[in-house]
C-alpha positions in Angstrom: -213.8 -16.0 77.2 -216.6 -17.3 75.0 -217.8 -20.8 75.0 -216.3 -21.7 71.7 -212.9 -20.4 72.9 -213.2 -22.8 75.9 -213.7 -25.6 73.6 -210.7 -24.5 71.5 -208.5 -24.3 74.6 -209.5 -27.9 75.5 -208.5 -29.1 72.0 -205.2 -26.9 72.0 -204.4 -28.5 75.4 -204.4 -32.1 74.0 -201.1 -33.9 74.3 -199.2 -33.9 70.9 -199.4 -37.6 70.6 -203.1 -37.7 71.2 -203.8 -34.7 68.9 -201.7 -36.4 66.1 -204.0 -39.5 66.4 -207.1 -37.5 65.4 -208.1 -37.9 61.8 -211.2 -37.0 60.0 -213.1 -35.7 63.1 -215.0 -32.5 63.5 -215.5 -30.8 66.8 -218.7 -28.5 66.9 -220.6 -26.5 69.4 -224.4 -26.6 69.3 -227.1 -25.2 71.6 -228.5 -28.5 72.9 -229.2 -32.0 71.8 -232.8 -32.3 70.4 -233.1 -35.8 71.7 -231.4 -35.4 75.1 -231.4 -31.7 76.2 -229.4 -32.3 79.4 -226.4 -34.2 77.8 -223.1 -32.2 77.6 -221.6 -33.8 74.6 -222.0 -36.5 71.9 -219.7 -38.6 69.8 -221.2 -39.8 66.4 -219.6 -41.9 63.8 -221.3 -42.7 60.5 -219.8 -44.6 57.6 -218.3 -42.5 54.9 -218.5 -39.3 57.0 -216.2 -37.6 59.3 -216.5 -38.5 63.0 -218.3 -35.7 64.8 -217.9 -34.5 68.5 -220.6 -32.1 69.5 -220.3 -30.0 72.7 -223.6 -28.6 73.9 -223.6 -25.1 75.2 -226.9 -24.8 77.1 -226.7 -27.6 79.5 -223.1 -26.9 80.4 -223.7 -23.1 80.9 -226.9 -23.8 82.9 -225.0 -26.2 85.2 -221.7 -24.5 85.6 -222.1 -20.8 83.9 -221.9 -19.0 87.2 -218.3 -20.3 87.8 -216.1 -19.5 84.8 -213.3 -21.8 86.0 -215.6 -24.7 86.5 -217.3 -24.1 83.3 -214.0 -24.3 81.4 -213.0 -27.4 83.4 -216.3 -29.2 82.6 -215.9 -28.2 78.9 -212.6 -29.7 78.9 -213.8 -32.9 80.6 -216.6 -33.1 78.0 -214.2 -32.7 75.1 -211.9 -35.4 76.6 -214.8 -37.7 77.2 -216.1 -37.5 73.6 -212.5 -37.9 72.2 -212.1 -41.0 74.4 -215.1 -42.5 72.5 -213.4 -41.6 69.2 -210.4 -43.7 70.4 -212.7 -46.6 71.4 -213.0 -46.1 75.1 -216.5 -47.1 76.4 -218.6 -45.4 79.2 -217.7 -48.1 81.7 -213.9 -47.4 81.4 -214.5 -43.6 81.3 -216.4 -43.8 84.6 -213.6 -45.8 86.1 -211.2 -43.0 85.1 -213.5 -40.2 86.5 -214.7 -38.9 83.1 -218.4 -39.6 83.5 
């Protein structure tokens, strides 16, 4: 399974009520963050634009690529982590929940 497919599986696995709450948000895959090359994902929100969740391929594959099941799990965690920011959950609460 390719990286983008793992991201899609994570999105497809969202509970229906959570998925129904997503409006005007794009989820994209990019190679790496130009500002923080080791970060796994990023949530961005700009006025008058759709919210954007970026999942970064290179750092996730470098860290977990030799274990396909763990890579898929970490991609799911990254997607959920960034979606939590979309819903207003901050880093401190995510850490408490184990989604650091």
